[in-house]
Gaussian input, Z-matrix of N, CA and C with variables (Angstrom, degrees):
# hf/3-21g

backbone

0 1
 N
 C     1     B1
 C     2     B2     1     A1
 N     3     B3     2     A2     1     D1
 C     4     B4     3     A3     2     D2
 C     5     B5     4     A4     3     D3
 N     6     B6     5     A5     4     D4
 C     7     B7     6     A6     5     D5
 C     8     B8     7     A7     6     D6
 N     9     B9     8     A8     7     D7
 C    10    B10     9     A9     8     D8
 C    11    B11    10    A10     9     D9
 N    12    B12    11    A11    10    D10
 C    13    B13    12    A12    11    D11
 C    14    B14    13    A13    12    D12
 N    15    B15    14    A14    13    D13
 C    16    B16    15    A15    14    D14
 C    17    B17    16    A16    15    D15
 N    18    B18    17    A17    16    D16
 C    19    B19    18    A18    17    D17
 C    20    B20    19    A19    18    D18
 N    21    B21    20    A20    19    D19
 C    22    B22    21    A21    20    D20
 C    23    B23    22    A22    21    D21
 N    24    B24    23    A23    22    D22
 C    25    B25    24    A24    23    D23
 C    26    B26    25    A25    24    D24
 N    27    B27    26    A26    25    D25
 C    28    B28    27    A27    26    D26
 C    29    B29    28    A28    27    D27
 N    30    B30    29    A29    28    D28
 C    31    B31    30    A30    29    D29
 C    32    B32    31    A31    30    D30
 N    33    B33    32    A32    31    D31
 C    34    B34    33    A33    32    D32
 C    35    B35    34    A34    33    D33
 N    36    B36    35    A35    34    D34
 C    37    B37    36    A36    35    D35
 C    38    B38    37    A37    36    D36
 N    39    B39    38    A38    37    D37
 C    40    B40    39    A39    38    D38
 C    41    B41    40    A40    39    D39
 N    42    B42    41    A41    40    D40
 C    43    B43    42    A42    41    D41
 C    44    B44    43    A43    42    D42
 N    45    B45    44    A44    43    D43
 C    46    B46    45    A45    44    D44
 C    47    B47    46    A46    45    D45
 N    48    B48    47    A47    46    D46
 C    49    B49    48    A48    47    D47
 C    50    B50    49    A49    48    D48
 N    51    B51    50    A50    49    D49
 C    52    B52    51    A51    50    D50
 C    53    B53    52    A52    51    D51
 N    54    B54    53    A53    52    D52
 C    55    B55    54    A54    53    D53
 C    56    B56    55    A55    54    D54
 N    57    B57    56    A56    55    D55
 C    58    B58    57    A57    56    D56
 C    59    B59    58    A58    57    D57
 N    60    B60    59    A59    58    D58
 C    61    B61    60    A60    59    D59
 C    62    B62    61    A61    60    D60
 N    63    B63    62    A62    61    D61
 C    64    B64    63    A63    62    D62
 C    65    B65    64    A64    63    D63
 N    66    B66    65    A65    64    D64
 C    67    B67    66    A66    65    D65
 C    68    B68    67    A67    66    D66
 N    69    B69    68    A68    67    D67
 C    70    B70    69    A69    68    D68
 C    71    B71    70    A70    69    D69
 N    72    B72    71    A71    70    D70
 C    73    B73    72    A72    71    D71
 C    74    B74    73    A73    72    D72
 N    75    B75    74    A74    73    D73
 C    76    B76    75    A75    74    D74
 C    77    B77    76    A76    75    D75
 N    78    B78    77    A77    76    D76
 C    79    B79    78    A78    77    D77
 C    80    B80    79    A79    78    D78
 N    81    B81    80    A80    79    D79
 C    82    B82    81    A81    80    D80
 C    83    B83    82    A82    81    D81
 N    84    B84    83    A83    82    D82
 C    85    B85    84    A84    83    D83
 C    86    B86    85    A85    84    D84
 N    87    B87    86    A86    85    D85
 C    88    B88    87    A87    86    D86
 C    89    B89    88    A88    87    D87
 N    90    B90    89    A89    88    D88
 C    91    B91    90    A90    89    D89
 C    92    B92    91    A91    90    D90
 N    93    B93    92    A92    91    D91
 C    94    B94    93    A93    92    D92
 C    95    B95    94    A94    93    D93
 N    96    B96    95    A95    94    D94
 C    97    B97    96    A96    95    D95
 C    98    B98    97    A97    96    D96
 N    99    B99    98    A98    97    D97
 C   100   B100    99    A99    98    D98
 C   101   B101   100   A100    99    D99
 N   102   B102   101   A101   100   D100
 C   103   B103   102   A102   101   D101
 C   104   B104   103   A103   102   D102
 N   105   B105   104   A104   103   D103
 C   106   B106   105   A105   104   D104
 C   107   B107   106   A106   105   D105
 N   108   B108   107   A107   106   D106
 C   109   B109   108   A108   107   D107
 C   110   B110   109   A109   108   D108
 N   111   B111   110   A110   109   D109
 C   112   B112   111   A111   110   D110
 C   113   B113   112   A112   111   D111
 N   114   B114   113   A113   112   D112
 C   115   B115   114   A114   113   D113
 C   116   B116   115   A115   114   D114
 N   117   B117   116   A116   115   D115
 C   118   B118   117   A117   116   D116
 C   119   B119   118   A118   117   D117
 N   120   B120   119   A119   118   D118
 C   121   B121   120   A120   119   D119
 C   122   B122   121   A121   120   D120
 N   123   B123   122   A122   121   D121
 C   124   B124   123   A123   122   D122
 C   125   B125   124   A124   123   D123
 N   126   B126   125   A125   124   D124
 C   127   B127   126   A126   125   D125
 C   128   B128   127   A127   126   D126
 N   129   B129   128   A128   127   D127
 C   130   B130   129   A129   128   D128
 C   131   B131   130   A130   129   D129
 N   132   B132   131   A131   130   D130
 C   133   B133   132   A132   131   D131
 C   134   B134   133   A133   132   D132
 N   135   B135   134   A134   133   D133
 C   136   B136   135   A135   134   D134
 C   137   B137   136   A136   135   D135
 N   138   B138   137   A137   136   D136
 C   139   B139   138   A138   137   D137
 C   140   B140   139   A139   138   D138
 N   141   B141   140   A140   139   D139
 C   142   B142   141   A141   140   D140
 C   143   B143   142   A142   141   D141
 N   144   B144   143   A143   142   D142
 C   145   B145   144   A144   143   D143
 C   146   B146   145   A145   144   D144
 N   147   B147   146   A146   145   D145
 C   148   B148   147   A147   146   D146
 C   149   B149   148   A148   147   D147
 N   150   B150   149   A149   148   D148
 C   151   B151   150   A150   149   D149
 C   152   B152   151   A151   150   D150
 N   153   B153   152   A152   151   D151
 C   154   B154   153   A153   152   D152
 C   155   B155   154   A154   153   D153
 N   156   B156   155   A155   154   D154
 C   157   B157   156   A156   155   D155
 C   158   B158   157   A157   156   D156
 N   159   B159   158   A158   157   D157
 C   160   B160   159   A159   158   D158
 C   161   B161   160   A160   159   D159
 N   162   B162   161   A161   160   D160
 C   163   B163   162   A162   161   D161
 C   164   B164   163   A163   162   D162
 N   165   B165   164   A164   163   D163
 C   166   B166   165   A165   164   D164
 C   167   B167   166   A166   165   D165
 N   168   B168   167   A167   166   D166
 C   169   B169   168   A168   167   D167
 C   170   B170   169   A169   168   D168
 N   171   B171   170   A170   169   D169
 C   172   B172   171   A171   170   D170
 C   173   B173   172   A172   171   D171
 N   174   B174   173   A173   172   D172
 C   175   B175   174   A174   173   D173
 C   176   B176   175   A175   174   D174
 N   177   B177   176   A176   175   D175
 C   178   B178   177   A177   176   D176
 C   179   B179   178   A178   177   D177
 N   180   B180   179   A179   178   D178
 C   181   B181   180   A180   179   D179
 C   182   B182   181   A181   180   D180
 N   183   B183   182   A182   181   D181
 C   184   B184   183   A183   182   D182
 C   185   B185   184   A184   183   D183
 N   186   B186   185   A185   184   D184
 C   187   B187   186   A186   185   D185
 C   188   B188   187   A187   186   D186
 N   189   B189   188   A188   187   D187
 C   190   B190   189   A189   188   D188
 C   191   B191   190   A190   189   D189
 N   192   B192   191   A191   190   D190
 C   193   B193   192   A192   191   D191
 C   194   B194   193   A193   192   D192
 N   195   B195   194   A194   193   D193
 C   196   B196   195   A195   194   D194
 C   197   B197   196   A196   195   D195
 N   198   B198   197   A197   196   D196
 C   199   B199   198   A198   197   D197
 C   200   B200   199   A199   198   D198
 N   201   B201   200   A200   199   D199
 C   202   B202   201   A201   200   D200
 C   203   B203   202   A202   201   D201
 N   204   B204   203   A203   202   D202
 C   205   B205   204   A204   203   D203
 C   206   B206   205   A205   204   D204
 N   207   B207   206   A206   205   D205
 C   208   B208   207   A207   206   D206
 C   209   B209   208   A208   207   D207
 N   210   B210   209   A209   208   D208
 C   211   B211   210   A210   209   D209
 C   212   B212   211   A211   210   D210
 N   213   B213   212   A212   211   D211
 C   214   B214   213   A213   212   D212
 C   215   B215   214   A214   213   D213
 N   216   B216   215   A215   214   D214
 C   217   B217   216   A216   215   D215
 C   218   B218   217   A217   216   D216
 N   219   B219   218   A218   217   D217
 C   220   B220   219   A219   218   D218
 C   221   B221   220   A220   219   D219
 N   222   B222   221   A221   220   D220
 C   223   B223   222   A222   221   D221
 C   224   B224   223   A223   222   D222
 N   225   B225   224   A224   223   D223
 C   226   B226   225   A225   224   D224
 C   227   B227   226   A226   225   D225
 N   228   B228   227   A227   226   D226
 C   229   B229   228   A228   227   D227
 C   230   B230   229   A229   228   D228
 N   231   B231   230   A230   229   D229
 C   232   B232   231   A231   230   D230
 C   233   B233   232   A232   231   D231
 N   234   B234   233   A233   232   D232
 C   235   B235   234   A234   233   D233
 C   236   B236   235   A235   234   D234
 N   237   B237   236   A236   235   D235
 C   238   B238   237   A237   236   D236
 C   239   B239   238   A238   237   D237
 N   240   B240   239   A239   238   D238
 C   241   B241   240   A240   239   D239
 C   242   B242   241   A241   240   D240
 N   243   B243   242   A242   241   D241
 C   244   B244   243   A243   242   D242
 C   245   B245   244   A244   243   D243
 N   246   B246   245   A245   244   D244
 C   247   B247   246   A246   245   D245
 C   248   B248   247   A247   246   D246

   B1=1.3939
   B2=1.4968
   B3=1.3071
   B4=1.4475
   B5=1.5527
   B6=1.3197
   B7=1.4290
   B8=1.5577
   B9=1.3154
   B10=1.4309
   B11=1.5618
   B12=1.3073
   B13=1.4836
   B14=1.5356
   B15=1.3239
   B16=1.4814
   B17=1.5187
   B18=1.3106
   B19=1.4360
   B20=1.5312
   B21=1.3066
   B22=1.4489
   B23=1.5080
   B24=1.3569
   B25=1.4650
   B26=1.5025
   B27=1.2419
   B28=1.5073
   B29=1.4945
   B30=1.3030
   B31=1.4439
   B32=1.5070
   B33=1.4005
   B34=1.4428
   B35=1.5056
   B36=1.2901
   B37=1.4595
   B38=1.5364
   B39=1.3621
   B40=1.4928
   B41=1.5021
   B42=1.3140
   B43=1.4542
   B44=1.5275
   B45=1.3175
   B46=1.5167
   B47=1.5335
   B48=1.3189
   B49=1.4748
   B50=1.5112
   B51=1.3332
   B52=1.4874
   B53=1.5317
   B54=1.3505
   B55=1.4534
   B56=1.5394
   B57=1.3027
   B58=1.4480
   B59=1.5050
   B60=1.3565
   B61=1.4801
   B62=1.5038
   B63=1.3505
   B64=1.4403
   B65=1.5481
   B66=1.3540
   B67=1.4164
   B68=1.5436
   B69=1.3002
   B70=1.4420
   B71=1.5565
   B72=1.3097
   B73=1.4647
   B74=1.5545
   B75=1.3389
   B76=1.4593
   B77=1.5420
   B78=1.3396
   B79=1.4269
   B80=1.5522
   B81=1.3207
   B82=1.4257
   B83=1.5456
   B84=1.3272
   B85=1.4723
   B86=1.5438
   B87=1.2946
   B88=1.4560
   B89=1.5148
   B90=1.2981
   B91=1.5265
   B92=1.4864
   B93=1.3558
   B94=1.4872
   B95=1.5301
   B96=1.3135
   B97=1.4688
   B98=1.5034
   B99=1.3370
   B100=1.4729
   B101=1.5181
   B102=1.3030
   B103=1.4497
   B104=1.5535
   B105=1.2766
   B106=1.5258
   B107=1.4782
   B108=1.3008
   B109=1.5198
   B110=1.5153
   B111=1.3300
   B112=1.4438
   B113=1.5085
   B114=1.3503
   B115=1.4490
   B116=1.5015
   B117=1.3424
   B118=1.4193
   B119=1.5529
   B120=1.3095
   B121=1.4630
   B122=1.5347
   B123=1.3379
   B124=1.4556
   B125=1.5592
   B126=1.3003
   B127=1.4917
   B128=1.5405
   B129=1.3240
   B130=1.4533
   B131=1.4956
   B132=1.2927
   B133=1.5002
   B134=1.4880
   B135=1.3462
   B136=1.4877
   B137=1.5164
   B138=1.3106
   B139=1.4089
   B140=1.5242
   B141=1.3237
   B142=1.4631
   B143=1.4702
   B144=1.3425
   B145=1.4816
   B146=1.5256
   B147=1.3650
   B148=1.4195
   B149=1.4835
   B150=1.2939
   B151=1.4429
   B152=1.5379
   B153=1.3169
   B154=1.4451
   B155=1.5512
   B156=1.3020
   B157=1.4823
   B158=1.5327
   B159=1.3324
   B160=1.4542
   B161=1.5126
   B162=1.2822
   B163=1.4789
   B164=1.4538
   B165=1.3036
   B166=1.4421
   B167=1.5051
   B168=1.3030
   B169=1.4589
   B170=1.5657
   B171=1.3070
   B172=1.4599
   B173=1.5344
   B174=1.3118
   B175=1.4295
   B176=1.5225
   B177=1.3046
   B178=1.4103
   B179=1.5360
   B180=1.2931
   B181=1.4468
   B182=1.5730
   B183=1.3108
   B184=1.4340
   B185=1.4726
   B186=1.3298
   B187=1.4477
   B188=1.5168
   B189=1.2906
   B190=1.4940
   B191=1.4981
   B192=1.2888
   B193=1.5261
   B194=1.4992
   B195=1.3494
   B196=1.4620
   B197=1.5607
   B198=1.3380
   B199=1.4401
   B200=1.5389
   B201=1.2993
   B202=1.4532
   B203=1.5478
   B204=1.3296
   B205=1.4981
   B206=1.5076
   B207=1.3115
   B208=1.4658
   B209=1.5526
   B210=1.3525
   B211=1.4751
   B212=1.5010
   B213=1.3148
   B214=1.4407
   B215=1.5484
   B216=1.3454
   B217=1.4647
   B218=1.5271
   B219=1.3436
   B220=1.4400
   B221=1.5412
   B222=1.3074
   B223=1.4249
   B224=1.4567
   B225=1.3495
   B226=1.4863
   B227=1.5107
   B228=1.2801
   B229=1.4585
   B230=1.5117
   B231=1.3266
   B232=1.4954
   B233=1.5327
   B234=1.3174
   B235=1.4728
   B236=1.5164
   B237=1.2959
   B238=1.4561
   B239=1.5380
   B240=1.2893
   B241=1.5061
   B242=1.5052
   B243=1.3506
   B244=1.5103
   B245=1.5237
   B246=1.3286
   B247=1.3901
   B248=1.4912
   A1=110.51
   A2=116.17
   A3=121.63
   A4=109.28
   A5=116.87
   A6=121.32
   A7=111.17
   A8=118.68
   A9=118.30
   A10=113.51
   A11=115.90
   A12=116.45
   A13=108.65
   A14=119.39
   A15=121.70
   A16=111.27
   A17=119.71
   A18=120.89
   A19=113.32
   A20=114.50
   A21=120.04
   A22=108.88
   A23=115.09
   A24=120.50
   A25=109.64
   A26=117.22
   A27=122.87
   A28=108.60
   A29=114.06
   A30=123.28
   A31=109.04
   A32=118.12
   A33=120.16
   A34=114.57
   A35=118.58
   A36=124.60
   A37=109.68
   A38=116.24
   A39=120.23
   A40=109.27
   A41=117.50
   A42=120.86
   A43=111.02
   A44=117.53
   A45=122.79
   A46=108.18
   A47=117.00
   A48=119.21
   A49=110.07
   A50=115.06
   A51=118.91
   A52=112.92
   A53=114.75
   A54=120.60
   A55=110.75
   A56=118.76
   A57=122.18
   A58=112.47
   A59=115.91
   A60=119.15
   A61=110.81
   A62=117.63
   A63=119.51
   A64=110.55
   A65=118.54
   A66=123.45
   A67=110.16
   A68=115.75
   A69=120.41
   A70=111.93
   A71=117.89
   A72=122.18
   A73=110.00
   A74=117.35
   A75=120.98
   A76=110.61
   A77=118.67
   A78=121.26
   A79=109.83
   A80=117.30
   A81=121.17
   A82=110.45
   A83=115.73
   A84=120.97
   A85=111.37
   A86=117.26
   A87=120.57
   A88=111.27
   A89=118.45
   A90=120.97
   A91=107.88
   A92=116.69
   A93=120.15
   A94=111.66
   A95=116.12
   A96=120.56
   A97=111.02
   A98=117.88
   A99=119.62
   A100=112.01
   A101=116.89
   A102=120.65
   A103=111.47
   A104=114.67
   A105=120.02
   A106=109.77
   A107=117.69
   A108=122.15
   A109=108.11
   A110=118.99
   A111=122.23
   A112=110.83
   A113=118.65
   A114=120.82
   A115=111.93
   A116=117.39
   A117=122.16
   A118=108.02
   A119=116.80
   A120=119.45
   A121=113.29
   A122=115.44
   A123=121.83
   A124=109.46
   A125=116.15
   A126=120.15
   A127=112.88
   A128=113.24
   A129=119.01
   A130=109.99
   A131=117.75
   A132=122.13
   A133=110.02
   A134=117.16
   A135=122.32
   A136=110.03
   A137=117.91
   A138=121.48
   A139=110.75
   A140=116.59
   A141=121.41
   A142=112.10
   A143=115.27
   A144=118.08
   A145=113.69
   A146=115.95
   A147=118.92
   A148=113.56
   A149=117.88
   A150=123.57
   A151=110.57
   A152=117.07
   A153=121.75
   A154=110.18
   A155=116.42
   A156=120.51
   A157=112.58
   A158=117.15
   A159=119.98
   A160=116.41
   A161=115.49
   A162=117.50
   A163=115.37
   A164=120.63
   A165=117.35
   A166=114.19
   A167=115.96
   A168=119.21
   A169=108.00
   A170=114.46
   A171=119.86
   A172=109.07
   A173=118.84
   A174=121.20
   A175=112.17
   A176=120.53
   A177=123.68
   A178=113.48
   A179=115.48
   A180=121.14
   A181=113.38
   A182=117.12
   A183=121.06
   A184=113.50
   A185=115.09
   A186=119.84
   A187=110.42
   A188=116.01
   A189=120.93
   A190=106.02
   A191=118.84
   A192=119.61
   A193=115.18
   A194=117.93
   A195=120.26
   A196=111.15
   A197=117.53
   A198=122.83
   A199=113.92
   A200=120.90
   A201=121.48
   A202=107.24
   A203=112.91
   A204=117.32
   A205=109.60
   A206=117.12
   A207=121.33
   A208=106.04
   A209=114.18
   A210=120.95
   A211=105.05
   A212=119.09
   A213=122.48
   A214=118.22
   A215=113.73
   A216=119.09
   A217=112.55
   A218=117.72
   A219=119.19
   A220=112.24
   A221=120.19
   A222=121.49
   A223=112.46
   A224=117.11
   A225=121.79
   A226=114.23
   A227=119.62
   A228=121.38
   A229=111.47
   A230=116.19
   A231=119.96
   A232=112.61
   A233=117.89
   A234=119.18
   A235=112.73
   A236=119.34
   A237=122.22
   A238=109.99
   A239=114.83
   A240=119.33
   A241=108.74
   A242=111.98
   A243=117.39
   A244=105.77
   A245=122.93
   A246=126.81
   A247=113.67
   D1=153.14
   D2=-178.87
   D3=-76.03
   D4=154.07
   D5=175.96
   D6=-64.18
   D7=149.78
   D8=-175.63
   D9=-59.69
   D10=-34.18
   D11=179.60
   D12=-102.41
   D13=113.08
   D14=-176.55
   D15=-63.23
   D16=-21.06
   D17=178.06
   D18=-78.10
   D19=-14.48
   D20=176.80
   D21=-75.37
   D22=121.63
   D23=-176.98
   D24=-86.77
   D25=136.55
   D26=176.71
   D27=-128.57
   D28=170.25
   D29=179.59
   D30=-60.03
   D31=128.51
   D32=178.29
   D33=-58.55
   D34=-30.73
   D35=178.38
   D36=-66.17
   D37=-44.21
   D38=177.46
   D39=-65.08
   D40=-41.55
   D41=179.87
   D42=-64.91
   D43=-39.53
   D44=178.38
   D45=-62.76
   D46=-46.32
   D47=-178.62
   D48=-64.31
   D49=-43.08
   D50=178.96
   D51=-59.78
   D52=-43.86
   D53=-179.82
   D54=-67.98
   D55=-38.58
   D56=176.31
   D57=-63.50
   D58=-40.49
   D59=176.48
   D60=-65.89
   D61=-42.30
   D62=178.79
   D63=-63.91
   D64=-40.30
   D65=178.80
   D66=-60.28
   D67=-44.82
   D68=179.10
   D69=-61.42
   D70=-42.09
   D71=176.18
   D72=-62.57
   D73=-43.93
   D74=179.32
   D75=-65.01
   D76=-37.39
   D77=179.12
   D78=-67.17
   D79=-41.12
   D80=178.50
   D81=-62.69
   D82=-44.96
   D83=176.27
   D84=-60.18
   D85=-42.06
   D86=176.51
   D87=-61.51
   D88=-45.49
   D89=177.84
   D90=-57.44
   D91=-47.21
   D92=-177.56
   D93=-61.04
   D94=-43.87
   D95=-180.00
   D96=-64.89
   D97=-42.41
   D98=176.03
   D99=-61.31
   D100=-41.57
   D101=177.30
   D102=-60.19
   D103=-45.22
   D104=178.48
   D105=-64.73
   D106=-39.61
   D107=177.41
   D108=-61.06
   D109=-41.20
   D110=176.80
   D111=-59.84
   D112=-43.22
   D113=179.14
   D114=-63.96
   D115=-41.58
   D116=179.93
   D117=-63.70
   D118=-42.90
   D119=178.41
   D120=-58.42
   D121=-42.18
   D122=178.65
   D123=-64.27
   D124=-40.51
   D125=178.12
   D126=-64.78
   D127=-43.51
   D128=178.30
   D129=-60.83
   D130=-45.40
   D131=-179.34
   D132=-62.02
   D133=-43.13
   D134=179.20
   D135=-61.80
   D136=-45.33
   D137=-178.04
   D138=-67.06
   D139=-40.34
   D140=177.49
   D141=-63.15
   D142=-42.77
   D143=176.63
   D144=-63.19
   D145=-39.54
   D146=176.77
   D147=-65.22
   D148=-42.62
   D149=177.15
   D150=-60.31
   D151=-44.00
   D152=179.14
   D153=-61.70
   D154=-41.65
   D155=177.99
   D156=-68.07
   D157=-36.63
   D158=179.51
   D159=-74.10
   D160=-35.72
   D161=-174.78
   D162=-143.79
   D163=12.66
   D164=-177.68
   D165=62.59
   D166=33.04
   D167=-178.24
   D168=-74.83
   D169=130.26
   D170=176.99
   D171=-91.40
   D172=154.97
   D173=177.09
   D174=-60.70
   D175=148.64
   D176=-173.12
   D177=-58.58
   D178=-28.13
   D179=-178.69
   D180=-88.45
   D181=3.49
   D182=-179.51
   D183=-65.80
   D184=151.00
   D185=176.64
   D186=-102.05
   D187=158.64
   D188=178.33
   D189=-77.86
   D190=165.64
   D191=178.08
   D192=-58.16
   D193=-29.78
   D194=-178.57
   D195=-85.99
   D196=7.79
   D197=174.98
   D198=90.54
   D199=-4.48
   D200=-179.15
   D201=-81.10
   D202=146.49
   D203=179.34
   D204=-67.63
   D205=144.04
   D206=179.87
   D207=-88.21
   D208=144.48
   D209=177.20
   D210=-107.60
   D211=116.46
   D212=-178.74
   D213=-65.20
   D214=-22.72
   D215=-177.50
   D216=-114.49
   D217=21.30
   D218=-174.34
   D219=-109.49
   D220=29.19
   D221=177.53
   D222=99.98
   D223=-179.94
   D224=-173.39
   D225=-61.17
   D226=-34.03
   D227=-177.96
   D228=-79.80
   D229=-19.20
   D230=-179.71
   D231=76.79
   D232=8.93
   D233=-176.59
   D234=-112.84
   D235=-0.70
   D236=178.37
   D237=84.49
   D238=-167.12
   D239=177.75
   D240=-75.65
   D241=136.39
   D242=179.15
   D243=-120.85
   D244=30.58
   D245=177.50
   D246=-57.24

């Protein structure tokens, strides 16, 4: 870790070791976060697949057959009011 006062000069070798240690910790944290993100992605896919099987639910970004974007909160057709 860096000294509390950035104006305080320290040995470049000590600074290098400190920065290398901090980089290693950050890389380990990044690996852990990527792994967790992979788990979340698998869970999202499993839930999406289950929802599709249960009710034919299309992804929120799906388009209607005529090419219009579907609105997830606009009623059963997903297209909003067409009055």
